Every structure is written in structure tokens, then in C-alpha cells.
N, C-alpha and C positions, 0 to 999 in steps of 0.2 A: 438580611438581619433574621436571627433566630427569634419568633416569639415564646420560645422556651427560655430566654436568657434570665429574665427579671429574677423569677425565685432564687437563682443560684448566686446573682449579685448582691440580692438584699441580705441573704444569709449569712454569707462569707463578710461582707461587709459588716452586718451584725453582729458576728463572731470577734471580729477584730475590734470594733467598738467595745464589747464586755471584755478583751483582753486587756485594753487601755485603761478602762474604768478603774478594772481590779486592781491594777498595778498602782495607779494613782490612790486609789481608796487606802492601800497598804503604805505608799510612800507618805500620804497626810496623817498616817496612825489616827484615821477614823475607827470608833469603836467598833468591834466585831460585829455586834448586832444591827449596826445601823449600815454596816457595808454589805451584810446578808441581805436586808431588807431591800436596799438601792438595786442588786442585780437580781433578786428574785422577782421584785417588783417591774423591772426592764424585761426580762425573759418571760414572764407570763404574760406580758402584752405584746411583745415580740411574736410569741407562738400561740397566740389568741388563735382560736378555731376559725372564727368569722375573717379574722385578718388573713389568715394562711388560703381559706377559701378563694378571696378576691386576688391573693399574690398569686396564687397557681394557675389562674387562667390565664391561657393563651394570649400574649399582647405585646406589643412593641415597648422598646425601652425609652424612656423619655428623659428628660434633660437631668445633667446632674443639679442644678437648682431645685427640681420636683423631688429628687429623691433625697438630698440635703435637708428639706424640709421635714421628711418622715423622721429622720434619724434624731433632727432636734427634737420631734415630740418623744421620740422614744426615751432620748436621755434625758428627758424632763417627766419620765413617769412615775418617778417615786419622789422621796424626800429632798433630793440631791439638785442643786443648780448648777449651772455653768453659764460663765459671760460669753459675751459675742468671740472675744480672742480664743478662749480656751475652746468652744466650740469649733471654730476656724480650724485650729490646731488638730483636736479631735479627727474632725473629717479629713484633712489633710493625712494623717496617720493611718487610717483606714483604708483610704484610696491608695496609697502608695504602697502598703503592706499586701493587699489582694492583687495589685498589677502584677507585683513583682511574682507571687504565686502564680498566676495564669501566664505570665512570661516564661516561667521554670518549668511549667508542666511538661513531664516528659512525652505523653500523649493527650491528646484533643480530651479524652474520656476521664482524664486523671484528674480533671477539675472537679468531677465528683468526689474523688477521694479527698481531695483538698479540703471540700464542702463537710464531709462526713468528719474529718479532723476537727473541725468546728464544731460540730455538733457534740461529738465525743467531749472536748473540753468543756463545754457549756453545760453538759450533763454533770462533770466534776464540780461544777458551780452551785447544784442544786440538789446534791445528795439527799440532804434532809427534807425536799419538797416533793413528795410523792406525786402529787398532782400535777406540778409543774412538769416533772420527768415524764408522765405520760404524755404531756402536750409534744415535748421535745419527740419523743419516740414517734408518736403519730406522724410529724413532720418528716421524720426518716424514713417511715413508710409509704408516704405519699411520693418522696422523692425516687425510691427505689421503683413504685409503681409507675411513674410517669418516665424518667430518665433510665430505667433498668434494660428497656428493649430497643433504645435508640443506637443508631448506627453509627459507625466512624464518621462518616460524611456529616452526619447529624450533628456530633460533638463538635466537629471542626467549624461548622457554621457556627454553634454557641461559642466556642473559644474566639472566633474572628469578631463575634459582635462585641465580645467583653473588650477586645483590644481595643476596638474602634471606640468605645465609651471610654477608654483611660488614654488616648493618644496623646493629648494635647495636656496631659498631668506630668509636670516633672518637678515636685516639689524634693527638694535635697531632704534626707532623714539622716541623723546623725549616725544612727544605729548603722544603717547600710554604708555610709560613708566611712567608717572604722572599719568595718566589715571587708572593705573593697570590693562591694557588690554593685557601687554606684558611683558614677564619675560626679565632678563639680558641677558639671550641667545639668544633673539630676536625671541623666538617663542609667540604665542598667546595664551592668557586666554581664552577659552570658557565659556560663563556663564552657570550656572544653575539654571535661574530665568528668569523671565519675560513671555510674550506671548508665546505660543506654535503655530505651523505653524498651518494656516488657514484650515479648514478642518478636524482637529484632535482633540482629547480631552485632558485634563490635564491628565498625567498619575497619575496611583494609583489604578486603579480598572481592576480586572480579571474578564469577565463573562465566565461560561462554560455552555455549549449548548448540548442537546440530539441529536441522528439521526434523528429527526424530526425538529433540528432547534429551538426547544423552548429552551430559557434561563433557567436553573435549579437551577445555583448557581452564586453568586457573593463573590470574596474575595478582600481585598482591601491589600495595600501594602504601605510602605513608601518609597518614591522614593529620598529622601534626598535633593530635590530641592525646589524652589518656584515659581511655574507655575500657569499661569493664563491662560484663555479662549482668543484666537485672538477677538478684538472687531469687526474686519470688514475685508473682503479682499480688497487690494489694488486695486485702478483702473488702467486697461491697456489701458483706452482710451486717447486720445489727450491731453485733458484737465481733470484733475479728483484728486481725493486725494491718493496719494500713499499708505499711512498710514506708510509702511516702511521709515525709515529715513536713511537707509544706503544708501550711494551714495550722500548726500546731503553736502552743502560746510561746511566741520568743521573750514575751516579757516575765515568763515563769521565774527566772532571776533577775536580780533587782539591776536594772539596765537603765539609762536615761532613755527619755522618748522626745528630745527635741527634733524640731524642724528648722530648716532654713528655707526661705524662699529665693530661688534660684535665680530670680530676678532678669530673666531671659526675656528680651522685648518682643520675641516671637509669641513666648507663652502668654505674656501680657494681653499683648494684641489680639490674641484669640480669646482670650476670656472676655475682653472688652465687648467684642464684636460681638460674643454668644449673649451679653447681656443687655447691648442695645439695638440689636437687630430683632425686626418683628420676626415673631415666632409661628410658623404656620399650625403648628401642633399646640399650639396655647390650651384651644378648647378642649381637646382631648385629654391633655395634662391636667387641668380642672376638673374633668370627669374623673381622671385616674386617681387624684389624690381625694375626691370626696369619696369615692367606692373605698378606696384603701383605708382611708382614717375613719369610714363609716364602721369599720370592722375592728377599729383599734380601740380598745376599751381601758379607757385609763380612770381610776377610781380614787377619790379622796380618802386617805388611810383614816381609820378610825381612830379616835382620841387627838390629844392635842400634840402629837410629836413634834419637835422643832425640825425643821429642815436646816440644810446647811450647803455650802458652797464649795465646790471641788475646784481647784486649779490644777492646769495641766502644764504650768510653768513652775520652774524651781520657787520662786517667791513673785508676792503680788505686785512688785516693781517691774519684774519680767514680763509680766501678764499686761500691766498697764501701757508698757513700752511697745508690746507689739501690736496692741489695738490701735496705739497712733501711727506706727510706722508700716502696717501692711497697707501696700495697694488697696486702694478702694476698691478697684475691678476684680480683685483677688480673692474679694469677701462675697458670702452670699446671704446678705441680710435681707435683700429684697428679691423675692420672686415675681417677674413681670408678668402676670397673669390675672388680667381684668374680670371679676367675677361678673360685671355688669353687661358684657358682651352674651351672655345667654341669662335671662331673667328667671328662666325655669330653674336653671341650674344655681343661680343663685340663692335663690329661696331653699332649694334643697340642702346646700352647702351650708347655707345659716344654719338650718334646723339640724344638721349633723353635728354642726360645730358646737351649737346651744348645748349637746350632751357631752361634748368632749372637753372635761373640766381638767384645769391646772391647778396644783394648789397653790395658794398664798398670793395669787394674783386678780385683783378685782376685775368684776367684769365691765367692761366698757360699753358705750352705744358704738355701733358701727354702721358708719355711713356708708351710702351708695358711691360706688367708685374705688372703694379701698381696693389694694391688690389682695390677695391670695393670704401672705405670710403675715401681713398686717390686721386682717381678720383673726386670722389664729393667735397671734400676740395679744389680742384684746380680750381674750377668753379669760 
């Protein structure tokens, strides 16, 4: 497992979250000033300097539920609110989109180009906010500094760590199903055509050499695909042609964002096991969330600007039905980390969360033994 995977996972999932929210804000005809405020607030919080410092520290990946908690805080960093069903759907769409991108990366190193595609599009959301643009550019420089010198083997380890993280997720997404890149069981279809990875040749030729290193024979074979050479390598500079299209905004045109749960008993069982099995990393996850959210600055808006609810479904009735029919084990409403297992950390977490304010939610007393997400929801 690579300890350099978390920043790439977080930034790419965050990029997908912003794509989806932007699409839904437009679909629901939210006024432009409110939509811009929502995206600006979320991006500003996401790329906060202290938050990025914690994120870029070498560390193992933690559970899907722990990361889901961070994204829920991010999604509510402005005047917009999501209910549980819409938040579940948002997280499903984020994770399946990035899983697809990781699977289709021609080279392990190209996961960095996917990340840069996300950052490039995010910068397009905040063109009129130079301060936030500077935050994103600083994150780009950190990525270049940390990942620019990694070997192919290190990038392969990062890619493998990402695939292990995603291996039990098989949510069917209507867009992928319609484009025939996903099967009905939720698994993706890998292409056998298109450009080969940069620096490699189109398959179909075997060369044989003698003991002096001289080529003595060539044999051709049929590979069954339709491959072409890569036109050029994507740019890893701040501004440049990434060439690779993975990680760009697939919601830039108005397309539906429905999801359908696969209903796979194996998938359901694996997630149920994750939720009920004792987690040996529970204490570490608590520490991770405390540090990470300690760097996440969420400020109350100045002025009495009213909030609004965003629906990721076509109608409120669909959203209500999804909340009723979604299997309990497939939701992430509760994260099973008991703060009382570590009194000192519990005290520190309570102090951090005391400064972590969410609008329009009354503060309630927190009793000992409440799990982490419940403590956060009471802010």
C-alpha cells in the first residue's frame, strides 16, 4: 500500500463531486450568484492551506466511511444542503467515476494527468476568484513537487492502492450503462482499441535477438484489437495539453446522473461486513479525521442569506423513494468509531469540532459514547 495515495484520491473524488454539484445546480435553475457562492465556498474549503498540509502528509488510506464523512462536511460548507439520499447518490457517482478513470489510465503515471484534468476544470469554476485560484495553483505545485520525481514502480503501487480501495464498489450508473462501458452487474468494460500508452508500441510484432544483441528475426501476430500509437505525451506542467481526456467534466453537457444499485448479494455482504466487523484502525481513523477536519475551515456566511436544498434526483418523490428503498448496509449514515476509546483524543476532537460550524443547525449537547459522525452532526 502506498502512503502517497490519499491526496490523489481526495482531489479526484472532490473534482467529481464539484462536477456533479455544478450540473445539478444548473439543472435545478439555482440563481447564478448562489451557484457560484456554493462552488466557491466548497473549493475554498477543499483547498485550504492547513487542510492540504494534513492531506499531503504520508499516510495510509482509511475506510470509505471515514472519507465519506469528509466529503459530507465539504458538501455542506456553504448555503446548500443535501439530505441523506442525495448525499449517498453523490458519493456513489463520485467513486464510480474515479474508479472508471483509474481502470482506464494507460500508464500508472497517468493518474497524475487525471488529477490535473480535475484541477484544470476546477479552476474554470473560480475564474473570478483570484484568491481561490491561488490556492488551487499552490496545490498543483505541491503535486508536481511530490509526485513529479516518482518512478513508474511507485506510481504502479499508487494505482494498485486505489484499485484495492475501489474493488468492492459496483454501483450501476445510467450514463456508463448507456455508453456501454459498464455491464449490468456494475463492472466496467475495458476497451481493446485506441491509443497505446505513451512510450510503447502497437502490439503485433515479436523481435528475436542473438547473444550479441542483434535482431535476427521478426514474427507478427494478431492481437484482436484496434490500437494506434499515442499522438504525444500529456503535459505535466501548470498549463498545457493533458492529451488524456479522463478526469474532464463529463457533465459539461446536460446529461442525467441517475444511479442504480446493482443488488449484488456479494457486494451487499461485503459492505455489511465492513460496517459490523471490528475495525483495528478505528483509533487511527479518529486521529486522521480529527487532524484533517482541524484544517478544514468552514465559516458562517456574513449576512442573512437563505440556504437551499439541492436534490440529486429528478423529483422530490424519487429522492424520498430512494431513501426508503436503499439497503441499510449500503448507506454511510453512521461511522463506527467510538471517541471514548481514547479520552485525550475525544477531548481534542470535541475542541476541534467546537470550531467547526455548520450553518442553520443548532448546537446540541454531546454525550460520551456518541460515535464520530453523530458528534459532528450535532454541531
